[in-house]
C-alpha angles and dihedrals in degrees: 000000000000117000124209118251114239122240120245090257092051090049091052092048094047093044089056089063094058130079114277091250092077118089129193107229116207089337088282109081141037114225133185135167120205119195127214134185092240146004096262094060091047090051092049090051091048090054092050091050090046091055091050091048093049091049090050092042087229117115124200125200106259123196113191118192132156107300096353142077120190118197127196122188131188138128110249098197090051093048094233143005126348136178087264091064092052092046091055091045089055090051090050090050088055090054092049094045111020115205116267115264128214112246114250115250114201 
């Protein structure tokens, strides 16, 4: 299923809804690097992102190195960024920084 490429204005609007760590490269790709204190935590994060990507049927490029995971999102058949890319980026943001929870009071 082909997805429609976003306009430059739509990309700017959508990018404003993501964490500041995401960058828009050449107006065509979303990129983010997440740092970890060791390889194991980076691998665990990669596996969580992989599960999200599989569920969404949208697969980013993932580069895992010691202490760092770099993610690149775009939609090849659209020739750039789509709403689908931004939706997955938001899910990834939630994995990196889970929402605050209210402490349980028993």
